[in-house]
N, C-alpha and C positions, 0 to 999 in steps of 0.2 A: 669756207665761211669767212667773211671779213670780221676782223677784230679791231678794237680800238688802237692797239699797238701798230697795226698796219697803217692807220691814218697818220699816226705820229711819224712813222718811217717815211711816208710820202712827203711830209713837210720837211723832214731832215734832208731828204734827197734834193728837194727844191733849194734849200739853203746851200747845200754843197755845190750844186750846179751853178747857182747864181754867183756865188762867191768865186768859183773857178773862172767864170767869164769876166767878172770884174777884175780879178787879179791879172788875167791875161791881157786885158785892155790896158791896165796900168803899166804893165811891163812893156807892151808895145809903145805906149806913149813915152815912157822913159827912154826908149831906144829911137825916138824921133818921129814916130808915126803920128799923123795929124787926124783930127776929127773924131777922137775917141772920148771926148768929154761926156756925151750922153751915156755911153756904156759904163764909164767909171762912176758917174753920178748915181747909178742904180744902187750904190751902196747905202744911200739914205733910206730908200724904200725897203730894201732888203733888211736893214737893221730895224726898221719900224716893225716889220713882220716878226723879226727875231725877238724883239722886246715883248710883243704880245704873247708869243709862244712861251717865253721864259716866265712871264708873269703868271700864266696859267699853270706852269709846272710848279712854281714856288707856292702858289695858293692851294693847289689840290693834289698834284702828283707827289711832291716831296713829302707832305704830311702822310699820305697813304703809304709811301715807302717806309717812313719812320715807324708807322704802326705795325709793320710786319718784319722789318729788318732795321732796327735802330742803328744810328751812327753811319749810315750810308749816304744819305741825301746831302749832308752838310758840304761835302767836297764838291758836289755838283752845283750847289748854290754859289760857292766861291768861284767856280768856273764862270758863272754868269757875271760876276763882278769883274773878272779879268776880261771878259768879252766887252763889257761896258768900257773898260779902259782902252781896249784895242780900238773900239769905235771912236772914242774921243781922240786918240792919236791920229787915226785916219782922217777924221773930220778936220782936225787942226792942220794936217799935212795938205789936205785939199784946199783949205782956205789960204794956205801960204803959197799955193801955186807952184810947188817944187815937184816936178815929175819924178825925180829919183826918190824923194822922201815919200811920195804917194805910193810908189811901187813897193818900197820897203814896208810901208804900213799895211797895204793890202795883202802882201805875202804873210806878214805876221798874223793878221786877222784870220786869213784863210787857214793857216797852220793850226792856230789854237781852236778855231771853230771845228775843223775836221777831227781833231783829237777829242774834243768834247762830245761831238755827236756820235763818234764811233764808240766811245765809252758808254754813252747812254744806250745805244742800240744793243751792245753785247752784254751789258751789265745791269744798268738801272732798269731798263724796260723789260729785261728778261725777268727780273724780280717782280716787277709790276704785273707782267702777264701770268706768272706762275703762282703768285701768292695773294694778289688782290682779287676778290670775287668779281666775276664778270659783270653782274649788275652795277657794282660800284665803278668798275672801269668805264662803262658807258656813261654813267652819271658824271664822272670826272672829265671824260671827253667833251660832254656837252658844256661843262663850265669853261673848259679851255677854249672851245669854239666861240663862246660868248665874249671872249676878250677882244675879238675883232669887231669894231663898231659895225652895226648893220649897214650903214650907208657906205662903208668901205668894202663890203663884200664883193661887188663887181671888180674892184681893183685886185682883190685877193685871187679871184679866178683868173683874171688876165695876167697876173704875175706867175701863178703856180703852174698852170697847165702847160705852157710852153716849155717849162723847165723839167717836167716829169716825163718819164717813159710810160709805155702803155699800161704796165701793171699798176703803177701808182695812180694813173688816171682812172682806171677801172675801179680801183679801190675807193677813191673819193666818190665816184658816181654811185657806186653800190650803197655806200653809207648814206648819202643824201636820199637815194631812192627809198631806203629803209625808214628814214626819220622825218622827211619833209612831206607836207600835204601835196597831193598831185599837182595842183595849180602852181604852187611855189617851185616844186621840182621842175616843172616844165620851163619856168622862167630861168632857172639856174642852167638848164641844158642849153638854152639859147646863148647864155654867156659862155658856156663851154665850147659850143660850136664856133663862136666868134674867135675864141682864144686858140683853138687847135687847127682851124682852117680845114685843109684837105685831109687831115688825120681823123676827122670825125667818122668816116666810113669804117675805119679799122676799129675804132672804139665801139661803134654800134654793133659790129659783128660779135663782139665779146659779151654783149649784154642783150639777150633776146628780148624783144618787145620795146626796146629803147626808142 
């Protein structure tokens, strides 16, 4: 059965994989390879998604955690401010056009992001899953999802699905299947098909009737 925490983990995996690719492109660029600007510039959109995710956590996840385990969420909110600073440094480095500085900034961003997400997965969201009632978890997930402007939703799908593996893709589709009207769900599946290309058949085999 799909749970809200499974959706959060799918987003976390997308962030990890995107930042890994961005960091690799920045390193290759610093070593003299050309034509990597589009791959590096993904950091802007990735961070936009990360900010929406963090805003949702700060608005509803962290207060829920405070309600069942006080004094835990504050450290994670401070992590978000450090990530804001890491983005500012990366953005300044990219604007300066210094490949070595960019590579250092992407490596620092990736390092901090990975530590933060790993801590959330093994600690914060374990508390969330075990101590926050399931109906409240679903309500919180809905509020977090609403942080993404509706008109940007196609961009979210086009960004996320190529970065996720099969399990995370199936998780997202099952949640949408549970919560969206059939006509809306059908439109979302067209976006997914476009995003995953030839991988669609493998996804469809995991979800009977898709």
